Structure formats: structure tokens, C-alpha cells
All heavy atoms as TSV, in Angstrom:
chain	resi	resn	atom	element	x	y	z
A	1	MET	N	N	0.827	-1.178	-0.014
A	1	MET	CA	C	-0.003	-0.019	0.015
A	1	MET	C	C	0.879	1.252	0.012
A	1	MET	O	O	1.963	1.237	0.556
A	1	MET	CB	C	-0.885	0.003	1.251
A	1	MET	CG	C	-1.984	-1.006	1.179
A	1	MET	SD	S	-2.972	-0.721	-0.250
A	1	MET	CE	C	-4.551	-1.232	0.266
A	2	PRO	N	N	0.364	2.311	-0.585
A	2	PRO	CA	C	1.191	3.545	-0.665
A	2	PRO	C	C	1.354	4.219	0.698
A	2	PRO	O	O	0.457	4.188	1.558
A	2	PRO	CB	C	0.383	4.419	-1.616
A	2	PRO	CG	C	-1.016	3.940	-1.506
A	2	PRO	CD	C	-0.919	2.460	-1.198
A	3	LYS	N	N	2.495	4.789	0.889
A	3	LYS	CA	C	2.757	5.565	2.081
A	3	LYS	C	C	3.075	6.976	1.634
A	3	LYS	O	O	3.667	7.210	0.611
A	3	LYS	CB	C	4.002	4.987	2.857
A	3	LYS	CG	C	3.745	3.608	3.436
A	3	LYS	CD	C	2.764	3.689	4.561
A	3	LYS	CE	C	2.600	2.301	5.191
A	3	LYS	NZ	N	1.523	2.295	6.149
A	4	ALA	N	N	2.680	7.942	2.456
A	4	ALA	CA	C	2.927	9.341	2.124
A	4	ALA	C	C	4.430	9.628	2.157
A	4	ALA	O	O	5.148	9.102	3.018
A	4	ALA	CB	C	2.177	10.241	3.078
A	5	LYS	N	N	4.888	10.473	1.250
A	5	LYS	CA	C	6.318	10.851	1.169
A	5	LYS	C	C	6.530	12.269	1.743
A	5	LYS	O	O	7.691	12.706	1.808
A	5	LYS	CB	C	6.773	10.788	-0.255
A	5	LYS	CG	C	6.749	9.355	-0.742
A	5	LYS	CD	C	7.246	9.262	-2.154
A	5	LYS	CE	C	7.192	7.801	-2.614
A	5	LYS	NZ	N	7.325	7.594	-4.029
A	6	SER	N	N	5.452	12.930	2.124
A	6	SER	CA	C	5.599	14.269	2.716
A	6	SER	C	C	4.334	14.550	3.548
A	6	SER	O	O	3.334	13.923	3.418
A	6	SER	CB	C	5.725	15.350	1.642
A	6	SER	OG	O	4.559	15.505	0.920
A	7	LYS	N	N	4.448	15.553	4.432
A	7	LYS	CA	C	3.303	15.964	5.223
A	7	LYS	C	C	2.205	16.519	4.355
A	7	LYS	O	O	1.041	16.241	4.597
A	7	LYS	CB	C	3.714	17.014	6.264
A	7	LYS	CG	C	4.607	16.425	7.357
A	7	LYS	CD	C	5.042	17.462	8.346
A	7	LYS	CE	C	6.040	16.879	9.359
A	7	LYS	NZ	N	6.497	17.858	10.342
A	8	ALA	N	N	2.565	17.221	3.294
A	8	ALA	CA	C	1.564	17.775	2.375
A	8	ALA	C	C	0.792	16.640	1.699
A	8	ALA	O	O	-0.430	16.727	1.541
A	8	ALA	CB	C	2.230	18.675	1.342
A	9	GLN	N	N	1.487	15.602	1.270
A	9	GLN	CA	C	0.829	14.471	0.642
A	9	GLN	C	C	-0.121	13.737	1.619
A	9	GLN	O	O	-1.177	13.332	1.251
A	9	GLN	CB	C	1.910	13.514	0.063
A	9	GLN	CG	C	1.343	12.432	-0.812
A	9	GLN	CD	C	2.439	11.520	-1.390
A	9	GLN	OE1	O	3.295	11.078	-0.623
A	9	GLN	NE2	N	2.372	11.313	-2.671
A	10	GLN	N	N	0.315	13.610	2.861
A	10	GLN	CA	C	-0.488	12.973	3.878
A	10	GLN	C	C	-1.760	13.800	4.091
A	10	GLN	O	O	-2.867	13.223	4.188
A	10	GLN	CB	C	0.290	12.831	5.176
A	10	GLN	CG	C	-0.503	12.159	6.241
A	10	GLN	CD	C	0.126	12.287	7.620
A	10	GLN	OE1	O	0.790	13.267	7.899
A	10	GLN	NE2	N	-0.097	11.329	8.460
A	11	GLN	N	N	-1.657	15.085	4.171
A	11	GLN	CA	C	-2.803	15.953	4.374
A	11	GLN	C	C	-3.775	15.877	3.174
A	11	GLN	O	O	-4.975	15.866	3.360
A	11	GLN	CB	C	-2.362	17.384	4.630
A	11	GLN	CG	C	-1.692	17.541	5.989
A	11	GLN	CD	C	-1.048	18.918	6.167
A	11	GLN	OE1	O	-0.853	19.645	5.211
A	11	GLN	NE2	N	-0.753	19.229	7.428
A	12	ALA	N	N	-3.228	15.855	1.977
A	12	ALA	CA	C	-4.066	15.752	0.754
A	12	ALA	C	C	-4.834	14.422	0.762
A	12	ALA	O	O	-6.012	14.390	0.435
A	12	ALA	CB	C	-3.199	15.889	-0.492
A	13	ALA	N	N	-4.161	13.382	1.168
A	13	ALA	CA	C	-4.829	12.052	1.247
A	13	ALA	C	C	-5.920	12.105	2.282
A	13	ALA	O	O	-7.007	11.528	2.083
A	13	ALA	CB	C	-3.796	10.964	1.604
A	14	GLY	N	N	-5.706	12.752	3.418
A	14	GLY	CA	C	-6.725	12.858	4.432
A	14	GLY	C	C	-7.932	13.631	3.956
A	14	GLY	O	O	-9.085	13.239	4.235
A	15	ALA	N	N	-7.728	14.696	3.179
A	15	ALA	CA	C	-8.829	15.495	2.613
A	15	ALA	C	C	-9.598	14.643	1.590
A	15	ALA	O	O	-10.858	14.656	1.633
A	15	ALA	CB	C	-8.300	16.731	1.980
A	16	ALA	N	N	-8.889	13.930	0.752
A	16	ALA	CA	C	-9.551	13.047	-0.233
A	16	ALA	C	C	-10.327	11.957	0.426
A	16	ALA	O	O	-11.448	11.617	0.034
A	16	ALA	CB	C	-8.518	12.495	-1.191
A	17	LEU	N	N	-9.770	11.391	1.497
A	17	LEU	CA	C	-10.458	10.326	2.219
A	17	LEU	C	C	-11.759	10.836	2.833
A	17	LEU	O	O	-12.789	10.189	2.791
A	17	LEU	CB	C	-9.538	9.768	3.299
A	17	LEU	CG	C	-10.106	8.672	4.203
A	17	LEU	CD1	C	-10.541	7.465	3.423
A	17	LEU	CD2	C	-9.103	8.291	5.256
A	18	SER	N	N	-11.708	12.047	3.407
A	18	SER	CA	C	-12.893	12.652	4.004
A	18	SER	C	C	-13.999	12.814	2.957
A	18	SER	O	O	-15.166	12.529	3.227
A	18	SER	CB	C	-12.506	13.988	4.606
A	18	SER	OG	O	-13.642	14.614	5.166
A	19	ALA	N	N	-13.644	13.272	1.778
A	19	ALA	CA	C	-14.623	13.423	0.690
A	19	ALA	C	C	-15.151	12.091	0.215
A	19	ALA	O	O	-16.318	11.912	-0.070
A	19	ALA	CB	C	-14.011	14.225	-0.439
A	20	LYS	N	N	-14.228	11.109	0.109
A	20	LYS	CA	C	-14.629	9.761	-0.332
A	20	LYS	C	C	-15.629	9.152	0.614
A	20	LYS	O	O	-16.536	8.465	0.211
A	20	LYS	CB	C	-13.380	8.883	-0.421
A	20	LYS	CG	C	-13.498	7.559	-1.064
A	20	LYS	CD	C	-13.575	7.586	-2.582
A	20	LYS	CE	C	-12.255	7.516	-3.262
A	20	LYS	NZ	N	-12.440	7.179	-4.712
A	21	ARG	N	N	-15.501	9.457	1.890
A	21	ARG	CA	C	-16.437	8.938	2.926
A	21	ARG	C	C	-17.714	9.741	3.017
A	21	ARG	O	O	-18.605	9.389	3.774
A	21	ARG	CB	C	-15.733	8.923	4.293
A	21	ARG	CG	C	-14.640	7.869	4.376
A	21	ARG	CD	C	-13.964	7.936	5.719
A	21	ARG	NE	N	-13.048	6.839	5.884
A	21	ARG	CZ	C	-12.187	6.765	6.880
A	21	ARG	NH1	N	-12.100	7.718	7.797
A	21	ARG	NH2	N	-11.374	5.689	6.961
A	22	GLY	N	N	-17.758	10.868	2.295
A	22	GLY	CA	C	-18.938	11.729	2.335
A	22	GLY	C	C	-18.977	12.675	3.494
A	22	GLY	O	O	-19.978	13.325	3.812
A	23	GLU	N	N	-17.849	12.821	4.215
A	23	GLU	CA	C	-17.763	13.717	5.373
A	23	GLU	C	C	-17.591	15.158	4.949
A	23	GLU	O	O	-17.949	16.066	5.700
A	23	GLU	CB	C	-16.629	13.294	6.286
A	23	GLU	CG	C	-16.828	11.880	6.842
A	23	GLU	CD	C	-15.581	11.287	7.475
A	23	GLU	OE1	O	-14.513	11.927	7.432
A	23	GLU	OE2	O	-15.688	10.184	8.039
A	24	THR	N	N	-17.008	15.403	3.780
A	24	THR	CA	C	-16.875	16.746	3.224
A	24	THR	C	C	-17.273	16.654	1.729
A	24	THR	O	O	-17.368	15.536	1.191
A	24	THR	CB	C	-15.423	17.249	3.300
A	24	THR	OG1	O	-14.528	16.364	2.627
A	24	THR	CG2	C	-14.959	17.400	4.750
A	25	GLU	N	N	-17.496	17.792	1.146
A	25	GLU	CA	C	-17.902	17.864	-0.248
A	25	GLU	C	C	-16.674	17.696	-1.183
A	25	GLU	O	O	-15.609	18.253	-0.915
A	25	GLU	CB	C	-18.563	19.181	-0.559
A	25	GLU	CG	C	-19.851	19.394	0.193
A	25	GLU	CD	C	-20.962	18.458	-0.262
A	25	GLU	OE1	O	-21.023	18.157	-1.484
A	25	GLU	OE2	O	-21.752	18.017	0.614
A	26	LYS	N	N	-16.867	16.984	-2.287
A	26	LYS	CA	C	-15.786	16.854	-3.273
A	26	LYS	C	C	-15.384	18.230	-3.806
A	26	LYS	O	O	-14.202	18.469	-4.068
A	26	LYS	CB	C	-16.228	15.916	-4.391
A	26	LYS	CG	C	-15.151	15.776	-5.454
A	26	LYS	CD	C	-15.588	14.961	-6.629
A	26	LYS	CE	C	-14.431	14.886	-7.607
A	26	LYS	NZ	N	-14.824	15.178	-8.978
A	27	SER	N	N	-16.338	19.123	-3.906
A	27	SER	CA	C	-16.069	20.465	-4.426
A	27	SER	C	C	-15.156	21.263	-3.509
A	27	SER	O	O	-14.566	22.268	-3.925
A	27	SER	CB	C	-17.351	21.221	-4.639
A	27	SER	OG	O	-18.069	21.362	-3.422
A	28	ASP	N	N	-14.935	20.804	-2.263
A	28	ASP	CA	C	-14.037	21.469	-1.328
A	28	ASP	C	C	-12.579	21.065	-1.554
A	28	ASP	O	O	-11.652	21.730	-1.017
A	28	ASP	CB	C	-14.382	21.180	0.125
A	28	ASP	CG	C	-15.716	21.789	0.570
A	28	ASP	OD1	O	-16.123	22.768	-0.106
A	28	ASP	OD2	O	-16.317	21.270	1.538
A	29	LEU	N	N	-12.319	20.034	-2.338
A	29	LEU	CA	C	-10.959	19.541	-2.569
A	29	LEU	C	C	-10.220	20.461	-3.522
A	29	LEU	O	O	-10.832	21.067	-4.410
A	29	LEU	CB	C	-11.007	18.124	-3.150
A	29	LEU	CG	C	-11.655	17.067	-2.290
A	29	LEU	CD1	C	-11.638	15.717	-3.029
A	29	LEU	CD2	C	-10.937	16.917	-0.962
A	30	GLN	N	N	-8.900	20.514	-3.312
A	30	GLN	CA	C	-8.038	21.322	-4.166
A	30	GLN	C	C	-6.776	20.551	-4.480
A	30	GLN	O	O	-6.332	19.725	-3.673
A	30	GLN	CB	C	-7.639	22.631	-3.480
A	30	GLN	CG	C	-8.827	23.527	-3.129
A	30	GLN	CD	C	-8.367	24.771	-2.330
A	30	GLN	OE1	O	-7.171	24.952	-2.105
A	30	GLN	NE2	N	-9.285	25.589	-1.975
A	31	GLY	N	N	-6.191	20.886	-5.604
A	31	GLY	CA	C	-4.870	20.348	-5.948
A	31	GLY	C	C	-4.788	18.848	-5.976
A	31	GLY	O	O	-5.648	18.186	-6.597
A	32	ALA	N	N	-3.779	18.303	-5.345
A	32	ALA	CA	C	-3.508	16.857	-5.413
A	32	ALA	C	C	-4.637	16.014	-4.815
A	32	ALA	O	O	-4.852	14.873	-5.252
A	32	ALA	CB	C	-2.222	16.532	-4.679
A	33	SER	N	N	-5.370	16.560	-3.830
A	33	SER	CA	C	-6.415	15.786	-3.230
A	33	SER	C	C	-7.545	15.438	-4.227
A	33	SER	O	O	-8.177	14.393	-4.085
A	33	SER	CB	C	-6.996	16.510	-1.994
A	33	SER	OG	O	-7.507	17.775	-2.350
A	34	VAL	N	N	-7.762	16.285	-5.248
A	34	VAL	CA	C	-8.768	15.988	-6.264
A	34	VAL	C	C	-8.365	14.761	-7.060
A	34	VAL	O	O	-9.182	13.840	-7.254
A	34	VAL	CB	C	-8.961	17.200	-7.219
A	34	VAL	CG1	C	-9.890	16.844	-8.367
A	34	VAL	CG2	C	-9.438	18.414	-6.464
A	35	GLU	N	N	-7.111	14.702	-7.503
A	35	GLU	CA	C	-6.632	13.575	-8.259
A	35	GLU	C	C	-6.638	12.294	-7.392
A	35	GLU	O	O	-7.010	11.218	-7.843
A	35	GLU	CB	C	-5.226	13.811	-8.796
A	35	GLU	CG	C	-4.740	12.696	-9.693
A	35	GLU	CD	C	-3.381	12.952	-10.323
A	35	GLU	OE1	O	-2.950	14.120	-10.342
A	35	GLU	OE2	O	-2.787	11.992	-10.792
A	36	MET	N	N	-6.224	12.435	-6.108
A	36	MET	CA	C	-6.238	11.268	-5.245
A	36	MET	C	C	-7.670	10.750	-5.064
A	36	MET	O	O	-7.873	9.522	-5.080
A	36	MET	CB	C	-5.659	11.660	-3.856
A	36	MET	CG	C	-4.204	11.901	-3.840
A	36	MET	SD	S	-3.703	12.435	-2.184
A	36	MET	CE	C	-1.939	12.338	-2.359
A	37	TYR	N	N	-8.625	11.655	-4.908
A	37	TYR	CA	C	-10.037	11.256	-4.763
A	37	TYR	C	C	-10.488	10.448	-5.981
A	37	TYR	O	O	-11.185	9.425	-5.808
A	37	TYR	CB	C	-10.887	12.509	-4.615
A	37	TYR	CG	C	-12.368	12.231	-4.590
A	37	TYR	CD1	C	-13.006	11.922	-3.397
A	37	TYR	CD2	C	-13.126	12.261	-5.779
A	37	TYR	CE1	C	-14.376	11.669	-3.375
A	37	TYR	CE2	C	-14.491	12.005	-5.739
A	37	TYR	CZ	C	-15.105	11.709	-4.571
A	37	TYR	OH	O	-16.450	11.456	-4.539
A	38	GLU	N	N	-10.094	10.881	-7.154
A	38	GLU	CA	C	-10.576	10.263	-8.362
A	38	GLU	C	C	-9.839	8.970	-8.727
A	38	GLU	O	O	-10.386	8.115	-9.426
A	38	GLU	CB	C	-10.455	11.264	-9.532
A	38	GLU	CG	C	-11.389	12.443	-9.380
A	38	GLU	CD	C	-11.177	13.536	-10.402
A	38	GLU	OE1	O	-10.124	13.493	-11.127
A	38	GLU	OE2	O	-12.010	14.442	-10.463
A	39	THR	N	N	-8.592	8.790	-8.246
A	39	THR	CA	C	-7.806	7.649	-8.709
A	39	THR	C	C	-7.486	6.602	-7.625
A	39	THR	O	O	-7.030	5.519	-7.984
A	39	THR	CB	C	-6.463	8.131	-9.316
A	39	THR	OG1	O	-5.705	8.803	-8.296
A	39	THR	CG2	C	-6.709	9.042	-10.497
A	40	MET	N	N	-7.747	6.910	-6.389
A	40	MET	CA	C	-7.357	5.983	-5.320
A	40	MET	C	C	-8.588	5.454	-4.607
A	40	MET	O	O	-9.605	6.158	-4.478
A	40	MET	CB	C	-6.437	6.675	-4.324
A	40	MET	CG	C	-5.115	7.113	-4.909
A	40	MET	SD	S	-4.072	8.029	-3.758
A	40	MET	CE	C	-3.505	6.706	-2.712
A	41	SER	N	N	-8.500	4.238	-4.096
A	41	SER	CA	C	-9.594	3.644	-3.315
A	41	SER	C	C	-9.598	4.207	-1.919
A	41	SER	O	O	-8.586	4.783	-1.469
A	41	SER	CB	C	-9.419	2.117	-3.249
A	41	SER	OG	O	-8.306	1.796	-2.426
A	42	GLU	N	N	-10.680	4.018	-1.206
A	42	GLU	CA	C	-10.759	4.472	0.166
A	42	GLU	C	C	-9.691	3.798	1.021
A	42	GLU	O	O	-9.062	4.450	1.891
A	42	GLU	CB	C	-12.156	4.133	0.760
A	42	GLU	CG	C	-12.362	4.723	2.149
A	42	GLU	CD	C	-13.739	4.508	2.662
A	42	GLU	OE1	O	-14.700	4.479	1.846
A	42	GLU	OE2	O	-13.900	4.428	3.889
A	43	GLU	N	N	-9.399	2.539	0.778
A	43	GLU	CA	C	-8.387	1.808	1.529
A	43	GLU	C	C	-6.982	2.431	1.284
A	43	GLU	O	O	-6.191	2.572	2.204
A	43	GLU	CB	C	-8.415	0.317	1.172
A	43	GLU	CG	C	-7.498	-0.537	2.011
A	43	GLU	CD	C	-7.870	-0.568	3.506
A	43	GLU	OE1	O	-9.065	-0.477	3.819
A	43	GLU	OE2	O	-6.953	-0.628	4.341
A	44	GLU	N	N	-6.669	2.724	0.022
A	44	GLU	CA	C	-5.381	3.322	-0.303
A	44	GLU	C	C	-5.250	4.689	0.338
A	44	GLU	O	O	-4.190	5.021	0.889
A	44	GLU	CB	C	-5.231	3.467	-1.846
A	44	GLU	CG	C	-5.050	2.167	-2.567
A	44	GLU	CD	C	-5.106	2.308	-4.039
A	44	GLU	OE1	O	-5.976	3.036	-4.568
A	44	GLU	OE2	O	-4.248	1.692	-4.720
A	45	LEU	N	N	-6.315	5.489	0.302
A	45	LEU	CA	C	-6.307	6.789	0.944
A	45	LEU	C	C	-6.106	6.702	2.444
A	45	LEU	O	O	-5.359	7.443	3.040
A	45	LEU	CB	C	-7.573	7.570	0.607
A	45	LEU	CG	C	-7.690	8.023	-0.847
A	45	LEU	CD1	C	-9.109	8.521	-1.118
A	45	LEU	CD2	C	-6.681	9.102	-1.183
A	46	LYS	N	N	-6.797	5.718	3.044
A	46	LYS	CA	C	-6.675	5.523	4.490
A	46	LYS	C	C	-5.261	5.180	4.875
A	46	LYS	O	O	-4.699	5.691	5.836
A	46	LYS	CB	C	-7.633	4.396	4.919
A	46	LYS	CG	C	-7.596	4.100	6.392
A	46	LYS	CD	C	-8.560	2.950	6.728
A	46	LYS	CE	C	-8.408	2.526	8.170
A	46	LYS	NZ	N	-9.183	1.332	8.459
A	47	ASP	N	N	-4.646	4.303	4.092
A	47	ASP	CA	C	-3.282	3.888	4.358
A	47	ASP	C	C	-2.313	5.086	4.215
A	47	ASP	O	O	-1.440	5.271	5.078
A	47	ASP	CB	C	-2.860	2.770	3.381
A	47	ASP	CG	C	-1.586	2.073	3.784
A	47	ASP	OD1	O	-1.462	1.721	4.987
A	47	ASP	OD2	O	-0.732	1.883	2.944
A	48	MET	N	N	-2.476	5.890	3.172
A	48	MET	CA	C	-1.588	7.009	2.956
A	48	MET	C	C	-1.793	8.096	4.063
A	48	MET	O	O	-0.851	8.681	4.558
A	48	MET	CB	C	-1.791	7.643	1.575
A	48	MET	CG	C	-0.794	8.702	1.260
A	48	MET	SD	S	-0.888	9.300	-0.440
A	48	MET	CE	C	-0.017	7.954	-1.265
A	49	ALA	N	N	-3.038	8.333	4.400
A	49	ALA	CA	C	-3.362	9.339	5.392
A	49	ALA	C	C	-2.872	8.959	6.784
A	49	ALA	O	O	-2.593	9.824	7.591
A	49	ALA	CB	C	-4.857	9.619	5.404
A	50	SER	N	N	-2.761	7.676	7.045
A	50	SER	CA	C	-2.336	7.211	8.361
A	50	SER	C	C	-0.843	7.056	8.525
A	50	SER	O	O	-0.352	6.660	9.584
A	50	SER	CB	C	-2.999	5.869	8.698
A	50	SER	OG	O	-2.516	4.861	7.832
A	51	THR	N	N	-0.062	7.418	7.487
A	51	THR	CA	C	1.417	7.378	7.571
A	51	THR	C	C	1.879	8.266	8.722
A	51	THR	O	O	1.457	9.443	8.833
A	51	THR	CB	C	2.032	7.848	6.263
A	51	THR	OG1	O	1.552	7.088	5.176
A	51	THR	CG2	C	3.546	7.796	6.307
A	52	SER	N	N	2.774	7.773	9.548
A	52	SER	CA	C	3.358	8.590	10.602
A	52	SER	C	C	4.119	9.731	9.948
A	52	SER	O	O	4.911	9.540	9.035
A	52	SER	CB	C	4.340	7.732	11.407
A	52	SER	OG	O	5.006	8.547	12.345
A	53	HIS	N	N	3.851	10.939	10.415
A	53	HIS	CA	C	4.489	12.117	9.800
A	53	HIS	C	C	5.678	12.653	10.597
A	53	HIS	O	O	6.194	13.695	10.237
A	53	HIS	CB	C	3.442	13.206	9.584
A	53	HIS	CG	C	2.815	13.702	10.838
A	53	HIS	ND1	N	1.614	13.227	11.318
A	53	HIS	CD2	C	3.216	14.604	11.749
A	53	HIS	CE1	C	1.329	13.806	12.440
A	53	HIS	NE2	N	2.283	14.660	12.751
A	54	ASP	N	N	6.084	11.965	11.585
A	54	ASP	CA	C	7.199	12.435	12.434
A	54	ASP	C	C	8.483	12.719	11.670
A	54	ASP	O	O	9.117	13.744	11.873
A	54	ASP	CB	C	7.495	11.423	13.572
A	54	ASP	CG	C	6.374	11.344	14.575
A	54	ASP	OD1	O	5.574	12.308	14.650
A	54	ASP	OD2	O	6.280	10.305	15.256
A	55	ASP	N	N	8.824	11.856	10.732
A	55	ASP	CA	C	10.090	12.013	9.958
A	55	ASP	C	C	9.865	12.475	8.514
A	55	ASP	O	O	10.793	12.448	7.732
A	55	ASP	CB	C	10.864	10.726	9.979
A	55	ASP	CG	C	11.358	10.362	11.387
A	55	ASP	OD1	O	11.674	11.295	12.163
A	55	ASP	OD2	O	11.361	9.186	11.695
A	56	LEU	N	N	8.646	12.911	8.196
A	56	LEU	CA	C	8.361	13.335	6.818
A	56	LEU	C	C	8.740	14.790	6.602
A	56	LEU	O	O	8.521	15.614	7.497
A	56	LEU	CB	C	6.899	13.134	6.490
A	56	LEU	CG	C	6.348	11.719	6.425
A	56	LEU	CD1	C	4.867	11.725	6.150
A	56	LEU	CD2	C	7.055	10.926	5.363
A	57	PRO	N	N	9.242	15.145	5.421
A	57	PRO	CA	C	9.465	16.551	5.125
A	57	PRO	C	C	8.117	17.247	4.861
A	57	PRO	O	O	7.093	16.580	4.633
A	57	PRO	CB	C	10.300	16.467	3.838
A	57	PRO	CG	C	9.900	15.206	3.185
A	57	PRO	CD	C	9.625	14.237	4.328
A	58	GLU	N	N	8.116	18.572	4.908
A	58	GLU	CA	C	6.871	19.288	4.650
A	58	GLU	C	C	6.352	19.002	3.231
A	58	GLU	O	O	5.163	18.790	3.063
A	58	GLU	CB	C	7.095	20.816	4.822
A	58	GLU	CG	C	7.292	21.235	6.272
A	58	GLU	CD	C	6.087	20.956	7.149
A	58	GLU	OE1	O	4.935	21.154	6.691
A	58	GLU	OE2	O	6.295	20.579	8.312
A	59	THR	N	N	7.233	19.051	2.272
A	59	THR	CA	C	6.881	18.722	0.885
A	59	THR	C	C	7.907	17.774	0.318
A	59	THR	O	O	9.033	17.690	0.779
A	59	THR	CB	C	6.858	20.000	-0.007
A	59	THR	OG1	O	8.108	20.616	0.004
A	59	THR	CG2	C	5.803	20.987	0.501
A	60	ALA	N	N	7.483	17.039	-0.700
A	60	ALA	CA	C	8.415	16.069	-1.343
A	60	ALA	C	C	9.232	16.820	-2.403
A	60	ALA	O	O	8.682	17.628	-3.136
A	60	ALA	CB	C	7.608	14.950	-1.998
A	61	CYS	N	N	10.489	16.530	-2.457
A	61	CYS	CA	C	11.356	17.138	-3.456
A	61	CYS	C	C	11.424	16.250	-4.670
A	61	CYS	O	O	11.602	15.029	-4.555
A	61	CYS	CB	C	12.785	17.332	-2.893
A	61	CYS	SG	S	12.867	18.448	-1.519
A	62	GLU	N	N	11.282	16.849	-5.837
A	62	GLU	CA	C	11.397	16.101	-7.105
A	62	GLU	C	C	12.846	16.253	-7.558
A	62	GLU	O	O	13.375	17.324	-7.627
A	62	GLU	CB	C	10.456	16.679	-8.143
A	62	GLU	CG	C	9.019	16.546	-7.783
A	62	GLU	CD	C	8.463	15.160	-8.059
A	62	GLU	OE1	O	9.007	14.462	-8.920
A	62	GLU	OE2	O	7.506	14.774	-7.351
A	63	ASP	N	N	13.521	15.142	-7.901
A	63	ASP	CA	C	14.875	15.211	-8.407
A	63	ASP	C	C	14.913	15.179	-9.907
A	63	ASP	O	O	14.143	14.622	-10.565
A	63	ASP	CB	C	15.731	14.033	-7.865
A	63	ASP	CG	C	16.030	14.256	-6.382
A	63	ASP	OD1	O	15.997	15.388	-5.921
A	63	ASP	OD2	O	16.309	13.231	-5.737
């Protein structure tokens, strides 16, 4: 299962998961969370959102 690579990615997954569960409106999503909502299952989002963020960077660096 996917694990978040940054705190921003973890937060986006949490927002997408909330919308997927019907707790928030899909129209409230922005940026990466929209794509996550459309392409990932609830289980995948749950796994990514639950990643421990203690050692994660704020954002992922692209090399």
C-alpha cells in the first residue's frame, strides 16, 4: 500500500479520504487531493493518510 512521502501528501490524502467517505464535499478539494479522490480507493487513501508524519518533510522534493 502507498505511504505518504511528505506531510503535504499525507494531508491531501486525508482530505480526499474525508470526501470519499462523504464527510466533506468533493467540491471542497483542491490540488492533489482532487486527483487522489478520483484515482485511489478508500483503503489506499486511508493507508496514505495514516502514515506517521514524524520524519516526513513538509513537501516532497522532485529530483
